[in-house]
C-alpha positions in Angstrom: 104.4 100.0 91.1 107.0 101.0 93.9 110.1 102.9 92.8 113.5 100.7 93.1 114.7 101.6 96.2 111.2 101.0 97.7 111.1 98.1 96.4 114.3 96.8 97.4 113.2 98.1 100.9 109.8 96.4 101.2 111.5 92.7 99.8 114.1 92.8 102.7 111.1 93.5 105.3 109.1 90.7 103.5 111.7 88.0 103.1 113.0 88.4 106.3 110.1 87.9 107.8 109.1 85.0 106.1 109.6 81.5 107.0 109.0 79.6 110.6 112.7 78.3 111.6 115.5 80.8 112.8 118.0 78.5 113.7 121.5 78.8 112.4 122.4 75.2 111.9 121.9 74.0 108.6 119.4 70.7 108.5 120.6 69.7 105.3 124.1 68.6 107.0 126.3 71.2 105.4 127.9 73.9 107.0 126.5 77.0 108.0 127.0 79.7 105.1 126.9 77.3 102.6 125.2 78.3 99.8 123.3 76.0 97.4 122.4 76.6 93.6 119.3 75.6 92.1 118.1 75.7 88.6 114.9 75.4 86.9 113.7 75.6 83.5 110.4 75.7 81.3 108.5 77.4 78.5 106.5 80.7 78.8 104.0 81.2 76.3 101.5 84.3 75.7 99.9 85.5 78.8 100.9 82.8 80.9 103.0 82.2 84.5 105.1 79.6 85.3 106.6 79.3 89.1 108.9 76.9 90.9 109.7 76.4 94.3 112.8 76.2 96.4 113.5 75.5 100.3 116.0 77.9 102.4 117.6 75.9 105.1 119.4 78.8 107.1 119.3 82.7 107.0 121.2 85.0 104.5 120.9 86.3 101.2 119.3 84.8 98.0 120.1 85.6 94.5 118.0 84.7 91.9 119.0 85.3 88.1 116.8 84.9 84.9 120.2 82.7 83.2 118.5 81.9 80.1 116.2 83.1 77.8 115.6 82.0 74.1 114.9 82.5 71.0 115.6 86.3 72.0 117.6 86.8 75.2 116.3 90.5 75.2 112.6 89.7 75.8 111.3 91.7 78.5 109.4 89.3 81.0 108.5 89.6 84.6 110.4 87.7 87.1 109.5 87.5 90.9 110.0 86.0 94.3 107.8 85.4 96.4 106.1 82.8 98.9 104.0 79.8 98.3 101.0 80.2 100.2 98.1 77.5 100.0 98.2 77.0 96.2 100.1 79.3 93.9 103.2 81.8 94.1 102.4 85.1 95.7 105.3 87.3 94.5 106.5 89.8 96.7 109.0 91.3 94.7 109.7 91.7 91.0 111.2 93.1 88.1 108.7 93.5 85.4 111.5 94.3 82.6 113.4 91.1 83.2 116.0 90.1 80.3 118.6 87.6 80.4 121.1 88.5 82.9 118.5 90.1 85.7 119.0 89.3 89.2 117.0 90.1 92.3 118.8 89.8 95.7 117.4 89.8 99.0 117.9 88.7 102.5 115.8 85.5 103.3 114.9 83.5 106.3 114.0 79.7 106.2 111.2 78.4 104.5 109.6 77.6 101.3 109.9 80.0 98.6 108.7 80.5 94.7 110.0 82.0 91.9 108.0 82.9 89.1 108.6 84.0 85.4 105.6 85.7 83.6 104.3 87.1 80.2 104.1 91.2 80.9 102.5 91.4 77.1 106.0 90.9 75.2 105.6 87.3 74.6 104.4 86.3 71.1 106.2 83.1 70.4 107.3 80.8 73.2 110.1 81.2 75.2 112.5 79.1 77.0 113.9 80.1 80.2 116.5 79.1 82.5 116.4 80.2 86.4 119.3 80.2 88.6 118.7 80.1 92.6 121.4 80.5 94.9 120.5 80.7 98.7 121.7 79.6 102.0 
C-alpha cells in the first residue's frame, strides 16, 4: 500500500486525468466555481461494499467525507473514490481506516465518478453510513 503522500499524489494524477470534458463552463446553469453538495447513505454489512455515483460538471476540487457512521462512529471502514467503468466502482484512492469525519480531498475534472464504503474486517453488525460529496 502506498504511503499517504504518495497516495495523494497518485490520486491527483489519476483524478485529474479522468473525465472527457475540459470546458470551464457549468452545464448545470450555475456559475463556474460553484460547488455542489451531494449526500449518500446506506447500510454496510460484514464483507460488503456499497458505492454511489456522482457527476462533476467542471474542474476543481472534490471533498468526500464519511459524515456519519452508526451505531459506532469509531468503527474503521474503508472509503474510496474512483471512476465508474462498465459495471462497478474502480477505486483509485482510498483510506482503509476511515471513521466518522474522515475526508478525502483531490483535484478533479468533469466526468462521472464513484465513492465507495467497504468492510475492512471490522464490521460485525450492520452499520449505517452517510457520505457527503462536495464538488464543482
